[in-house]
C-alpha positions in Angstrom: -50.8 34.1 -53.0 -52.6 32.3 -56.1 -52.3 28.6 -56.4 -52.6 27.4 -60.3 -52.1 24.2 -61.6 -50.4 23.6 -64.8 -52.0 21.6 -67.2 -50.3 20.5 -70.6 -49.3 17.5 -72.1 -45.7 19.2 -73.1 -42.8 19.5 -70.7 -41.2 22.5 -71.6 -44.3 24.6 -71.7 -45.3 23.3 -68.1 -41.4 23.8 -67.6 -41.8 28.0 -69.2 -45.3 28.2 -67.5 -44.2 27.1 -63.8 -40.9 29.7 -63.9 -43.2 32.7 -65.4 -45.4 32.2 -62.7 -43.0 31.4 -59.1 -41.0 34.3 -60.3 -43.5 36.5 -59.1 -44.8 36.9 -55.5 -48.3 36.8 -55.4 -48.6 33.3 -57.8 -46.8 29.9 -57.1 -47.5 26.9 -59.1 -47.9 24.2 -56.8 -48.5 20.9 -59.2 -48.6 20.4 -62.6 -50.9 17.7 -64.6 -50.0 16.4 -68.4 -53.7 15.4 -68.9 -57.1 16.0 -68.1 -57.1 13.0 -65.5 -54.1 13.9 -64.0 -55.6 17.3 -64.2 -58.7 16.2 -62.3 -56.5 13.9 -59.7 -54.5 16.8 -58.6 -57.2 18.8 -58.0 -58.7 17.2 -55.1 -54.8 16.6 -53.7 -53.6 20.7 -54.3 -56.7 22.7 -54.4 -55.2 25.0 -56.3 -56.9 28.6 -56.6 -56.5 29.1 -60.7 -56.1 26.3 -63.3 -54.0 26.7 -66.5 -55.3 24.1 -69.0 -54.2 22.9 -72.6 -56.4 22.2 -74.8 -55.0 19.3 -77.0 -53.8 16.5 -75.1 -53.8 12.8 -74.8 -56.4 10.6 -72.5 -58.6 13.8 -71.9 -58.7 16.7 -73.8 -58.7 20.3 -72.2 -63.3 20.7 -73.1 -63.9 17.7 -71.6 -61.5 18.8 -68.6 -63.0 21.9 -68.7 -66.5 20.8 -68.3 -65.6 18.3 -65.4 -63.9 21.4 -64.0 -67.1 23.5 -64.3 -69.6 20.0 -62.9 -67.5 19.3 -59.8 -65.1 22.3 -58.6 -65.3 26.1 -58.3 -62.1 26.8 -59.5 -61.1 29.3 -62.1 -59.7 28.1 -65.5 -57.3 29.9 -68.4 -56.8 28.1 -71.5 -54.1 28.1 -73.0 -54.9 28.7 -77.2 -53.1 27.8 -80.3 -53.1 31.1 -82.3 -54.5 29.1 -85.9 -58.5 29.6 -87.0 -59.0 26.0 -85.3 -56.9 27.2 -81.6 -59.4 30.0 -81.7 -62.5 28.1 -82.6 -62.1 25.6 -79.3 -61.1 28.8 -77.5 -64.7 30.5 -77.7 -66.2 26.6 -77.0 -64.3 26.8 -74.1 -65.3 30.5 -72.6 -68.9 29.5 -73.6 -68.1 26.2 -71.3 -66.8 28.7 -68.6 -63.2 29.2 -69.1 -62.6 32.2 -68.0 -60.2 33.3 -70.1 -57.3 32.2 -72.3 -53.5 32.6 -72.9 -52.5 32.7 -76.2 -49.8 30.3 -76.9 -47.0 31.3 -79.9 -46.3 29.2 -82.8 -42.6 29.3 -80.9 -43.3 29.0 -78.0 -40.1 30.5 -76.4 -42.0 33.5 -77.4 -43.9 33.1 -74.4 -40.5 34.2 -72.5 -40.6 38.6 -73.2 -41.2 40.5 -70.7 -44.6 41.8 -72.3 -45.4 38.5 -72.8 -44.7 37.3 -69.1 -46.6 40.2 -67.5 -49.7 39.6 -69.6 -49.4 35.8 -68.0 -48.9 36.8 -64.8 -51.7 39.6 -64.8 -54.2 36.6 -66.3 -53.8 34.2 -63.6 -54.0 37.1 -61.1 -57.5 38.3 -62.8 -59.0 34.4 -62.8 -57.8 34.3 -58.9 -59.5 37.4 -58.1 -62.4 37.0 -60.3 -66.3 36.3 -59.9 -66.5 32.7 -58.4 -70.5 33.0 -57.9 -70.5 34.2 -61.7 -67.9 31.9 -63.8 -70.4 29.0 -63.9 -73.5 30.2 -63.6 -75.0 28.5 -66.7 -76.5 31.0 -69.6 -79.1 29.7 -72.5 -77.5 29.1 -75.2 -80.0 29.0 -77.7 -79.6 26.7 -81.0 -78.2 28.7 -84.1 -80.8 30.8 -85.7 -81.6 31.0 -89.3 -81.5 33.8 -90.1 -85.0 34.4 -92.0 -84.6 38.3 -92.8 -83.4 40.1 -96.3 -80.5 42.3 -94.5 -79.5 43.6 -98.0 -83.1 45.6 -98.1 -83.1 45.8 -94.1 -79.4 47.6 -94.4 -80.8 50.4 -97.1 -82.7 51.7 -94.0 -81.8 54.6 -91.8 -81.7 54.5 -88.9 -81.6 56.9 -85.3 -79.0 55.3 -83.2 -75.7 54.0 -82.8 -75.3 51.3 -79.6 -71.5 50.6 -78.5 -70.1 47.6 -76.3 -66.9 47.9 -74.5 -65.7 44.8 -72.7 -62.9 42.3 -71.6 -62.6 39.4 -69.2 -65.8 37.4 -69.5 -66.7 39.6 -72.5 -67.9 36.5 -75.0 -70.3 35.0 -72.4 -72.1 38.3 -71.8 -72.1 39.1 -75.3 -73.7 35.7 -75.6 -76.4 37.2 -72.9 -76.7 40.0 -74.7 -76.3 40.0 -78.7 -79.0 37.0 -79.2 -81.7 38.9 -77.4 -81.3 41.6 -80.0 -84.3 41.7 -82.5 -83.5 41.9 -86.4 -85.3 45.6 -86.9 -83.3 47.2 -84.2 -83.5 51.2 -84.9 -79.4 50.8 -84.6 -76.2 50.0 -85.4 -74.0 48.2 -82.9 -70.3 48.4 -82.9 -68.3 46.2 -80.0 -64.8 46.1 -78.7 -63.8 42.5 -77.3 -60.3 42.5 -75.8 -59.0 39.2 -77.9 -56.1 38.8 -80.2 -56.8 38.4 -84.4 -58.4 35.3 -85.1 -60.1 35.1 -82.1 -62.6 37.9 -82.8 -63.4 36.4 -86.4 -64.4 33.2 -84.3 -66.1 35.2 -81.6 -68.2 37.2 -84.3 -68.8 33.9 -86.2 -70.4 32.3 -83.2 -72.2 34.9 -81.9 -74.3 35.4 -85.8 -75.1 31.7 -85.6 -77.0 32.5 -82.5 -78.1 35.9 -83.0 -81.2 38.1 -85.5 -79.2 40.5 -85.8 -75.9 40.2 -88.5 -72.4 40.0 -86.7 -69.2 40.1 -87.9 -65.9 41.5 -87.9 -65.7 45.1 -88.9 -63.9 45.7 -91.9 -62.0 49.1 -93.1 -64.6 51.9 -94.8 -67.5 49.4 -94.4 -70.8 51.3 -94.3 -72.3 50.7 -90.5 -76.3 49.7 -91.5 -79.0 49.0 -89.4 -79.4 45.1 -88.0 -76.0 44.9 -88.0 -73.2 44.2 -85.5 -69.3 44.9 -86.0 -66.8 43.6 -83.6 -63.5 45.5 -84.1 -61.0 42.8 -85.6 -57.6 41.9 -83.4 -54.7 44.1 -83.2 -56.9 47.1 -84.9 -58.5 50.0 -82.9 -62.1 50.4 -84.3 -63.1 53.9 -84.4 -66.4 55.4 -86.9 -66.1 57.8 -88.5 -69.1 60.1 -90.8 -69.2 60.3 -94.9 -72.3 62.2 -96.4 -74.9 60.5 -94.4 -73.4 57.3 -93.9 -71.4 56.1 -90.8 -68.7 53.9 -91.6 -65.9 51.7 -89.9 -61.9 53.4 -89.5 -59.4 50.4 -88.6 -55.6 51.8 -87.3 -52.7 50.2 -85.2 -52.1 53.3 -84.1 -50.0 52.5 -80.6 -52.2 50.2 -78.1 -53.7 52.2 -75.0 -53.4 51.1 -71.5 -51.6 47.8 -73.2 -54.9 47.1 -75.7 -55.6 46.8 -79.0 -58.3 46.9 -79.6 -59.3 49.7 -76.9 -62.4 50.6 -75.7 -61.9 54.1 -75.3 -60.8 55.2 -78.9 -64.1 53.6 -79.7 -66.4 55.0 -77.8 -65.1 58.9 -78.6 -64.9 58.8 -82.1 -68.9 57.5 -81.8 -69.8 60.6 -79.1 -68.2 62.9 -82.5 -71.0 61.4 -84.3 -73.8 64.0 -84.8 -77.6 63.3 -85.8 -77.3 59.9 -83.9 -78.8 59.0 -80.3 -75.4 57.2 -78.4 -75.5 54.0 -76.3 -72.6 53.3 -74.3 -71.9 50.4 -72.8 -69.3 48.6 -70.3 -69.3 45.0 -69.4 -67.1 43.1 -67.4 -63.4 43.2 -67.5 -60.2 44.3 -65.8 -58.6 47.8 -65.9 -60.6 51.5 -66.8 -60.2 51.2 -70.5 -64.0 52.7 -71.5 -64.1 55.5 -69.2 -62.8 58.1 -71.0 -64.3 56.9 -74.0 -67.9 56.6 -72.3 -67.3 60.0 -70.6 -67.3 62.4 -73.9 -70.1 59.5 -74.9 -71.9 61.2 -71.8 -70.7 65.3 -72.7 -72.9 63.9 -76.0 -75.8 63.4 -74.3 -75.4 59.8 -74.8 -77.4 57.1 -72.5 -74.3 54.9 -70.5 -75.3 51.5 -68.9 -72.6 49.5 -66.8 -73.3 45.9 -65.5 -73.1 45.2 -61.8 -71.1 43.9 -59.6 -73.0 40.7 -59.0 -73.1 39.6 -63.1 -69.8 40.5 -63.5 -67.0 38.1 -63.8 -64.6 40.8 -63.6 -66.4 44.5 -62.2 -62.8 46.8 -63.0 -64.1 48.5 -65.9 -67.9 48.9 -64.9 -66.2 50.2 -61.8 -64.5 53.1 -63.6 -66.7 54.4 -65.3 -69.2 54.3 -62.1 -67.1 56.1 -59.8 -66.8 59.3 -62.2 -70.9 59.0 -62.2 -71.3 59.2 -65.9 -73.4 56.1 -65.8 -77.0 56.1 -66.3 -78.5 52.6 -65.4 -75.9 50.1 -63.6 -77.7 46.9 -64.4 -77.9 43.0 -64.2 -76.6 41.3 -67.2 -79.9 39.7 -68.1 -81.5 42.9 -68.2 -79.2 45.2 -70.6 -80.8 43.8 -73.9 -83.8 44.7 -73.2 -82.9 47.8 -71.4 -80.8 48.5 -75.1 -84.2 48.2 -77.1 -85.8 50.5 -74.3 -83.6 52.9 -75.4 -83.2 52.6 -79.1 -86.7 51.1 -80.3 -87.5 49.1 -83.4 -88.3 49.6 -86.8 
């Protein structure tokens, strides 16, 4: 049984989340709190396995409460995040501070009552409850924002020999912060990423990574040419594929049905990368629940691509890397801290 503390200043939200989680035989709400100060007191009293934490509260807000939980307790935290741009920016900051994941809160909170939404909430709580707590609050070295000094218009006109494709889910934003900022601007590759996230959140993630990185990080756009030294993140609610037009690679976005309940999904991106000729392909699978990415990586491997999987010890959730490892397609299993160096080793710089 996963014991949950719900922290929200809205009595209605506390009731809706409690009803959802108490319906499942593996989750139980053991206490509720209406602000951060109340939450910290109830953590001591009730010793929950997971905390759901609202962002905007009186007395002590979500970020300040999260920082206290990270500093004092080894408890996974799920943020309750509004679907606004501001909410997405706060969420990316919360993930950076150590939140394991987030639950998007629609404008009409009764929307959480649908069966699909209820399942997502329950699944996220279960994943959080079973996450790698030793890894959750490992401090990452977040560099100061980088002022880009490079002429990307000139750089992007040059050719490159490699394409790097990365797939990730739970724990992914922090994992990407350990990788992308270490990639040099003159990398001999274009990079594409699928991070399981809804709209707005992928834009905020791209903006944050861009501020920390030498490479240029952005959300991918329909028909956009893939350029060297650029990193493209699939926008929320769209599958991202890579196509070929003449000598150029370009982004194709679509809203075909979710795969394994996911859009964007890693598999279609990896499959499209596998079909690109005349480029060396490096496929990377990072922390996340489930098996998304495994079938696509298998195709990349069949086309002589090089496959990297994050190791169990450094993964918040080892599901996606494990699935790829289990079918025997992975060339290297590496701790998160070593993946950027291996990317550079595989593709080189120009």
